[in-house]
C-alpha positions in Angstrom: 9.9 13.6 -16.6 9.8 10.7 -14.1 7.7 7.7 -15.0 6.8 5.0 -12.4 5.8 1.6 -13.4 2.7 0.5 -11.5 1.9 -3.1 -10.9 0.2 -5.4 -8.3 -2.7 -4.4 -6.1 -3.6 -1.0 -4.8 -1.1 -1.0 -2.0 1.8 -1.8 -4.3 0.7 0.8 -6.8 0.6 3.4 -4.0 4.2 2.7 -3.0 5.3 2.8 -6.6 3.5 6.1 -7.2 4.8 7.6 -4.0 8.4 7.3 -4.9 8.0 8.6 -8.5 5.8 11.5 -7.3 8.3 12.5 -4.6 11.3 12.2 -6.9 9.6 14.4 -9.5 8.8 16.9 -6.7 12.4 17.0 -5.6 13.6 17.5 -9.2 10.8 19.9 -10.1 9.8 17.9 -13.1 6.7 16.2 -14.4 5.5 12.9 -13.1 3.5 10.2 -14.9 2.9 6.5 -14.5 2.5 3.4 -16.6 0.5 0.4 -15.4 1.8 -3.0 -16.3 -0.4 -6.0 -15.6 1.7 -9.0 -14.8 -0.6 -12.0 -14.9 -0.1 -14.0 -11.7 -2.2 -15.8 -9.1 -4.3 -12.7 -8.7 -5.0 -10.7 -11.9 -4.7 -6.9 -11.3 -6.1 -3.7 -12.7 -5.2 -0.1 -12.4 -6.5 1.0 -9.0 -4.6 4.2 -8.2 -7.3 6.2 -10.0 -9.6 5.5 -7.1 -7.6 8.2 -5.3 -7.5 11.9 -6.0 -4.1 11.8 -7.6 -2.8 14.7 -9.7 -0.8 12.6 -12.2 -1.9 11.0 -15.4 -0.8 7.9 -17.3 2.3 8.3 -19.6 1.4 8.4 -23.3 3.3 6.5 -26.0 5.0 9.8 -26.8 6.1 10.2 -23.2 7.6 6.7 -23.1 9.3 7.2 -26.4 10.7 10.5 -25.3 12.5 9.1 -22.3 13.6 5.9 -24.1 11.3 3.3 -22.5 11.8 0.4 -21.9 15.4 -0.6 -22.2 18.8 1.1 -21.8 19.7 -0.2 -25.2 16.8 1.7 -26.8 17.9 4.7 -24.8 21.3 4.6 -26.4 19.9 4.2 -29.9 17.6 7.2 -29.3 20.4 9.3 -28.0 22.3 8.8 -31.3 19.5 10.6 -33.0 19.4 13.4 -30.5 16.5 12.1 -28.5 16.4 12.1 -24.7 17.9 8.9 -23.2 16.3 7.5 -20.1 17.6 5.6 -17.1 15.5 2.5 -16.5 16.0 2.0 -12.7 15.0 -1.3 -11.2 14.8 -2.0 -7.5 17.9 -4.0 -6.4 16.7 -5.2 -3.0 13.7 -5.1 -0.8 15.2 -2.8 1.8 15.5 1.0 1.4 17.9 2.1 -1.3 19.0 5.6 -0.7 20.4 5.9 -4.2 16.9 5.9 -5.6 16.4 9.3 -4.2 19.2 10.7 -6.3 17.9 9.5 -9.7 18.1 12.1 -12.4 15.3 13.5 -14.6 14.1 11.2 -17.4 14.1 8.2 -15.2 11.8 5.2 -15.6 11.5 3.4 -12.3 10.3 -0.1 -11.6 10.1 -2.1 -8.4 8.0 -2.2 -5.2 9.8 0.5 -3.1 8.0 -0.5 0.1 9.3 2.0 2.7 8.1 5.4 3.8 11.7 6.5 3.6 11.2 6.9 -0.2 8.6 9.7 0.3 8.6 10.9 3.9 10.1 14.2 2.9 6.9 14.9 0.9 4.5 13.3 3.4 1.9 16.1 3.3 1.8 16.0 -0.5 1.4 12.2 -0.5 -1.4 12.4 2.0 -3.1 15.0 -0.3 -2.6 12.8 -3.4 -4.0 9.7 -1.6 -7.4 11.0 -0.7 -10.1 8.6 -1.7 -12.9 9.0 -4.2 -15.6 7.4 -2.0 -19.3 7.3 -3.1 -21.8 7.8 -0.3 -23.7 4.7 0.5 -25.9 3.9 3.5 -23.8 1.1 4.9 -20.4 2.9 4.6 -21.8 6.1 5.9 -23.2 4.3 9.0 -20.0 2.4 9.7 -18.0 5.6 9.3 -20.2 7.2 11.9 -19.4 4.3 14.3 -15.7 4.6 13.5 -15.7 8.3 14.4 -17.7 7.9 17.6 -15.7 5.1 19.2 -12.2 3.9 20.1 -12.2 2.3 16.7 -9.6 -0.3 15.8 -9.3 -1.7 12.3 -8.3 -5.3 12.0 -7.2 -6.5 8.6 -7.0 -10.2 7.8 -5.5 -11.0 4.4 -6.0 -14.6 3.3 -7.3 -15.1 -0.3 -4.4 -16.0 -2.6 -2.0 -15.9 0.4 -3.8 -19.2 1.4 -5.1 -20.6 -1.9 -2.1 -20.2 -4.2 0.8 -22.5 -3.2 3.5 -20.3 -4.7 2.1 -17.1 -3.1 1.7 -18.9 0.3 5.3 -20.1 0.2 6.6 -16.5 -0.2 4.1 -14.4 1.7 2.6 -16.7 4.3 -0.3 -15.4 6.5 -0.6 -13.9 9.9 -2.0 -16.7 12.1 -4.6 -16.6 14.8 -2.0 -16.3 17.5 -0.8 -13.0 16.0 -4.3 -11.5 16.0 -5.0 -12.6 19.5 -1.7 -11.1 20.7 -2.4 -7.9 18.8 -5.9 -7.5 20.3 -4.7 -8.3 23.8 -2.1 -5.5 23.4 -4.7 -3.0 22.1 -6.9 -3.8 25.2 -4.0 -3.1 27.5 -3.4 0.3 25.9 -6.9 1.7 25.3 -10.3 1.6 27.0 -13.4 0.1 25.4 -11.9 -0.7 21.9 -14.4 -1.3 19.1 -13.1 -3.6 16.5 -13.8 -3.2 12.7 -12.8 -6.4 10.9 -11.9 -6.2 7.2 -11.0 -9.3 5.3 -11.2 -11.2 2.0 -12.3 -14.2 4.0 -14.9 -12.8 6.4 -16.3 -16.2 7.3 -12.9 -17.3 8.7 -12.7 -14.1 10.7 -16.2 -14.6 12.2 -15.4 -18.2 13.1 -12.0 -17.5 14.6 -11.5 -14.0 16.0 -13.5 -13.6 19.2 -13.8 -10.6 21.5 -16.0 -9.5 24.3 -15.8 -6.0 23.0 -18.1 -4.5 20.4 -17.2 -5.5 16.8 -18.3 -5.0 13.2 -17.6 -7.1 10.2 -17.2 -4.9 7.1 -17.8 -7.4 4.4 -19.7 -5.6 1.6 -17.0 -3.6 -0.2 -16.0 -6.1 -2.8 -14.5 -6.2 -6.3 -13.8 -2.8 -7.7 -15.2 -1.3 -4.5 -12.7 -3.0 -2.2 -10.5 0.2 -2.0 -13.2 1.7 0.2 -12.1 -0.7 3.0 -8.7 1.0 2.9 -10.4 4.4 3.3 -12.4 3.1 6.3 -9.3 1.6 7.9 -7.6 4.9 7.6 -10.4 6.6 9.5 -10.1 4.2 12.5 -8.2 5.6 15.5 -5.9 2.5 15.7 -4.9 -0.3 13.4 -4.0 -3.9 13.5 -2.6 -4.8 10.1 -1.7 -7.9 8.1 1.4 -8.6 6.2 -0.2 -6.6 3.4 0.6 -3.3 1.7 -3.2 -2.7 1.6 -3.6 -2.5 5.3 -0.1 -0.9 5.6 -1.5 2.1 3.7 -4.7 2.1 5.7 -2.6 2.5 8.9 -0.2 5.0 7.4 -3.0 7.3 6.1 -4.6 7.2 9.6 -4.0 10.8 10.8 -4.7 10.2 14.5 -1.5 11.6 16.2 -1.8 9.1 19.1 -2.6 6.1 16.9 -1.4 2.6 17.9 -0.5 0.5 14.9 0.4 -3.2 15.4 2.2 -5.0 12.5 3.6 -8.5 12.1 7.3 -8.8 12.9 7.5 -11.5 10.3 6.3 -10.0 7.0 7.3 -12.8 4.6 7.6 -16.6 5.0 11.0 -16.2 3.3 13.0 -14.8 6.2 15.9 -14.0 3.9 14.0 -10.9 2.6 15.1 -7.8 4.5 12.0 -6.0 5.7 13.8 -3.7 8.3 12.7 -0.5 6.4 9.1 -1.6 5.7 7.4 -1.0 9.0 7.7 2.6 10.4 9.7 2.8 13.7 6.7 4.2 15.6 4.6 1.1 15.0 4.5 -1.9 17.3 5.8 -5.2 15.8 4.9 -8.5 17.3 
């Protein structure tokens, strides 16, 4: 059995799930997950269950069987003939190839933000990450507009990236100049784009992001319904993303074979963090 520790928001949970799921597929073993809520600037809940995933949470028996949570406990368990686990933590932000060679009975924790961890099982991951979306008039209408136009999602992440000093110092935000450049690039590449803006700060977007092209502000999917925005982003033909795993997945799940995805070259304020494996090579970085 492989168990992935899930933490953070939906985008982070999806990366963590994707590695564990793919590793279990490779080893032909069972995969489960454990959600751990680290209380930070933004309290989180389990959100992966908004997707049509096939896995279930690990039970206390499962965790005991593999020797969670420490290697010391694993050693003690092994003395009594119980299975010992390998608790594997992410060592760095960039892709760690060794993670793909972990053995059965591994408990993995980290962020694992690269498609290289699961690209060999891409079709399976896309199947796992289908959304459970209730039909509502507003979302059905906006989805129809998305399907019938040269739709471009624009995700603006502000929230705790702006309000919390610590979070801002590490993550930073994509500034107005980034979005203006990204939209200008889109308009060079496609005719008659229609913009669909998604943000946790819609008022800032309405005041600052201007365009002569048709646009929609999707500002009603809030709280435990916010995952629907990721679903709608994934249905757009093209994507402009923020430095956010939420819109990263919205773009990655976009199945348009000719999609244009624009991502920020600078993902974190802390430039010492190696993000070379985070953005797929086919995406445009500016």
